[in-house]
C-alpha positions in Angstrom: 66.8 17.8 21.1 65.7 19.1 17.5 66.9 17.5 14.4 67.3 19.8 11.6 68.5 20.6 8.0 71.2 23.6 7.4 73.1 24.7 4.4 77.1 24.4 4.6 77.8 24.4 1.0 74.9 22.0 0.5 72.2 20.2 2.8 73.8 18.9 5.8 71.9 17.2 9.2 72.3 19.0 12.4 70.8 19.1 15.9 69.4 22.4 17.1 69.5 23.1 21.1 69.7 25.9 23.3 69.6 28.2 20.8 72.6 26.5 18.8 73.1 24.7 15.3 75.4 21.7 15.4 76.1 20.1 12.1 76.2 15.7 11.6 77.8 15.5 8.4 77.9 12.0 8.2 74.4 11.3 9.3 70.9 11.8 7.6 68.2 13.0 9.2 66.4 9.6 8.2 69.0 7.9 10.3 68.3 9.9 13.3 64.8 9.5 13.5 65.0 5.6 12.8 67.4 5.6 15.9 66.2 4.2 19.0 66.9 7.4 21.7 70.2 5.6 23.0 71.0 5.7 19.5 70.3 8.9 18.8 71.9 10.8 21.8 74.7 8.6 20.8 74.8 10.1 17.3 74.1 13.4 18.4 76.9 13.5 20.9 79.3 13.4 17.9 78.0 16.7 16.5 80.4 19.3 15.0 81.2 22.8 16.8 78.0 25.5 16.4 77.4 27.6 13.4 76.6 31.0 13.2 73.9 32.3 11.4 73.2 28.9 9.7 70.0 28.8 6.9 67.5 26.2 8.3 66.4 23.8 5.4 63.2 22.1 5.1 63.7 19.2 7.4 63.6 16.3 4.9 63.5 16.2 1.4 60.7 12.9 1.2 60.5 10.6 -1.3 57.2 10.8 -1.4 54.2 13.0 0.2 50.4 11.6 0.4 48.0 14.3 1.2 45.1 12.7 3.0 41.5 14.2 3.9 41.0 12.2 7.3 38.3 14.4 9.0 34.4 14.2 7.9 34.2 18.3 7.7 36.9 18.5 5.5 35.4 15.8 3.2 32.7 17.2 3.2 33.7 20.6 2.8 36.2 19.5 -0.2 33.2 17.8 -1.9 30.6 21.0 -1.9 33.7 22.7 -3.3 34.6 20.3 -6.0 30.6 19.4 -6.7 28.4 21.8 -5.3 26.8 22.5 -2.4 24.6 19.1 -2.3 27.8 17.1 -2.8 27.9 14.5 -0.5 31.3 12.4 0.5 31.7 9.3 -1.3 30.5 6.3 0.8 34.1 4.4 0.0 35.5 7.5 1.9 34.6 6.0 4.9 36.5 2.4 4.1 39.8 4.4 2.8 39.7 8.1 3.2 40.7 10.1 0.2 44.5 11.2 -0.5 46.4 12.7 -3.2 50.0 12.7 -4.0 51.8 15.8 -3.5 55.0 17.1 -5.3 58.2 16.0 -2.9 60.5 18.7 -4.8 58.3 21.5 -3.6 59.4 21.0 0.3 60.3 24.5 1.4 62.0 25.8 4.8 61.8 28.5 7.0 61.7 31.9 5.3 61.8 30.5 1.8 59.5 32.6 -0.8 56.5 30.4 -2.0 55.5 31.5 -5.7 52.2 30.6 -6.9 52.1 28.5 -9.9 51.2 30.9 -13.3 47.5 31.0 -13.6 46.6 30.2 -10.1 43.2 31.9 -9.0 43.3 30.7 -4.9 45.6 29.4 -2.5 45.1 27.1 0.2 47.3 27.7 3.5 46.9 24.7 6.1 48.0 23.6 9.1 48.7 20.2 8.4 49.5 17.0 10.5 52.7 14.9 9.0 53.1 11.3 10.4 57.0 10.2 8.9 57.5 6.8 7.7 61.1 6.2 8.3 60.7 2.1 7.9 59.3 0.1 5.0 57.1 -2.4 5.5 54.0 -3.5 3.6 50.2 -4.3 5.7 52.0 -3.8 8.8 49.8 -5.0 11.9 48.7 -2.4 14.0 50.5 -3.2 16.9 53.7 -2.9 14.9 53.0 0.2 12.9 54.2 2.4 15.6 57.5 1.2 15.5 57.9 2.9 11.5 56.6 6.0 12.4 59.3 7.8 14.1 58.0 11.5 14.4 54.9 13.7 13.7 55.0 17.4 12.9 52.9 20.0 11.8 53.8 21.0 8.5 52.0 24.2 7.0 51.0 23.6 3.0 50.3 26.1 0.5 48.4 24.7 -2.6 47.1 26.1 -5.9 43.5 25.0 -5.1 42.8 25.5 -8.8 45.1 23.6 -9.9 44.3 20.6 -7.7 40.4 20.6 -8.2 41.0 20.9 -12.1 43.0 17.3 -11.5 40.6 15.5 -9.1 37.5 16.0 -11.2 33.9 16.1 -9.8 34.3 13.6 -7.0 36.3 13.4 -3.7 37.6 9.7 -3.4 39.6 7.0 -2.7 43.5 7.9 -3.9 42.5 11.1 -6.1 
């Protein structure tokens, strides 16, 4: 079972399986992701009739998006791109990897045209790894933290690199 969102005179959660898309209008994507496997199957059983030629939307409308740099080589490359060839990663990065808040309202779905912002001279296309957190909990102990992450995905991110570098300044560090 794959969870999707489709446009039926507005966004509707749907189940995609065996080449068909079936709407679940009274259920949100987060409801499905947060449900236990048995509950998810029960909810999916209530899906409506298949919809032909459904237009897929972005799978989520995230409340926030944090883009972390957790690979050392990526951090090194970003540091040099921002601060020059001799720049290094801030020592604090090893305690808490750098991240920035991305624009959750810019999340797009398949086949949507992405228009670069005016004045952009460089775009960055990256395959990302996403963890979808659908349960609240500050400082959740590690053994329990997996309960709040319901799904992982592989979104593609296209960013205005020139805008990013001008906003984070000369260093690549915590919470940028």
